C-alpha positions as CSV (number, residue, x, y, z in Angstrom):
1,E,11.2,0.4,-19.8
2,V,10.1,0.4,-16.2
3,Q,13.1,0.4,-13.8
4,L,13.1,0.5,-10.0
5,V,16.4,0.8,-8.1
6,E,16.3,0.5,-4.3
7,S,19.2,1.8,-2.1
8,G,19.9,2.9,1.4
9,G,20.0,-0.5,3.1
10,D,22.7,-1.1,5.7
11,L,23.6,-2.8,9.0
12,V,22.1,-0.8,11.9
13,Q,21.7,-1.4,15.6
14,P,18.3,-1.9,17.2
15,G,16.6,1.4,17.8
16,G,18.4,3.0,14.8
17,S,17.1,4.6,11.7
18,L,17.5,4.2,7.9
19,R,16.0,5.9,4.9
20,L,15.5,3.7,1.9
21,S,15.2,5.2,-1.6
22,C,13.6,3.8,-4.8
23,A,14.6,5.6,-8.0
24,A,12.0,5.1,-10.7
25,S,12.5,5.5,-14.4
26,G,10.4,4.7,-17.5
27,F,7.2,6.0,-15.9
28,T,6.0,9.0,-13.8
29,L,5.9,8.0,-10.1
30,S,3.2,10.4,-9.1
31,N,0.7,8.8,-11.5
32,V,0.9,5.3,-10.0
33,T,0.2,3.5,-6.7
34,M,3.4,2.2,-5.1
35,S,4.2,-0.2,-2.3
36,W,7.1,-1.3,-0.2
37,V,7.5,-5.0,0.5
38,R,10.1,-7.0,2.2
39,Q,11.4,-10.5,2.4
40,A,13.1,-11.8,5.5
41,P,15.4,-14.8,5.3
42,G,13.5,-18.0,4.7
43,K,10.1,-16.2,4.5
44,G,7.8,-15.0,1.9
45,L,7.1,-11.4,0.7
46,E,5.6,-9.2,3.4
47,W,3.6,-6.1,2.4
48,I,4.7,-3.0,4.4
49,S,3.1,0.1,3.0
50,T,1.2,1.6,0.0
51,I,0.9,5.2,-1.2
52,N,-1.9,5.8,-3.7
53,R,-1.2,7.6,-6.9
54,G,-2.5,10.9,-5.8
55,S,-0.7,10.6,-2.5
56,A,-4.0,11.2,-0.8
57,F,-3.4,8.3,1.6
58,T,-0.7,6.0,2.8
59,V,-1.4,2.7,4.6
60,Y,0.9,0.6,6.7
61,A,1.1,-2.9,8.0
62,D,0.6,-3.2,11.7
63,S,4.2,-4.4,12.2
64,V,5.6,-1.1,11.0
65,R,2.9,1.5,11.7
66,G,4.1,4.4,13.8
67,R,7.8,3.5,13.0
68,F,8.0,3.7,9.2
69,T,6.9,6.5,6.9
70,M,6.5,6.2,3.1
71,S,6.8,9.3,0.9
72,R,7.8,10.4,-2.6
73,D,9.5,13.2,-4.3
74,N,7.8,13.7,-7.6
75,A,10.4,16.1,-8.9
76,K,13.1,13.4,-8.4
77,N,10.7,10.5,-9.3
78,T,11.9,8.8,-6.2
79,L,10.1,6.9,-3.5
80,Y,11.3,6.8,0.1
81,L,10.8,4.7,3.2
82,Q,11.9,6.3,6.5
83,M,12.4,3.6,9.1
84,N,12.8,4.5,12.7
85,N,13.1,2.5,15.9
86,L,14.3,-0.5,13.9
87,K,14.0,-4.0,15.4
88,P,15.8,-7.2,14.6
89,E,12.7,-8.5,13.1
90,D,12.9,-5.8,10.4
91,T,15.9,-7.5,9.0
92,A,15.0,-8.3,5.3
93,V,15.6,-7.4,1.7
94,Y,13.3,-4.4,1.0
95,Y,11.7,-3.8,-2.4
96,C,9.6,-1.1,-3.9
97,R,6.9,-2.3,-6.2
98,K,4.7,-0.7,-8.9
99,V,1.3,-2.0,-7.8
100,D,-0.5,-2.2,-11.2
101,T,2.2,-4.2,-13.0
102,G,4.0,-5.9,-10.1
103,N,7.4,-4.6,-11.2
104,R,10.0,-4.3,-8.4
105,G,13.7,-3.7,-8.2
106,K,16.5,-6.0,-7.0
107,G,16.0,-4.8,-3.4
108,T,18.3,-3.4,-0.7
109,Q,19.4,-5.3,2.4
110,V,18.5,-4.1,5.8
111,T,20.1,-5.8,8.8
112,V,19.2,-4.9,12.3
113,S,21.6,-6.3,14.8
114,S,23.7,-5.4,17.8
């Protein structure tokens, strides 16, 4: 059974940093393409970044490029999203998503506020 569990969300001040984690089970993370998406209050899902299955490339939305970095630890079967220079508009529930099947976890809340 595919399971994805996000963690690491918190309340942080503007300009701060967080690292989100996505623990995967039921499949081998390194063999699949994964994405991070987020949903702000009252809005639809927004794609943030994708890492392809061979980790040959990672792409980012314009809204986060240069501030967010997506990576994975194959030994831990875990995906990460390092978020720097956070802005209030980054406030959202963040999800990792297995691209081929659309599976995603329950999400982790990130709130950026002073």
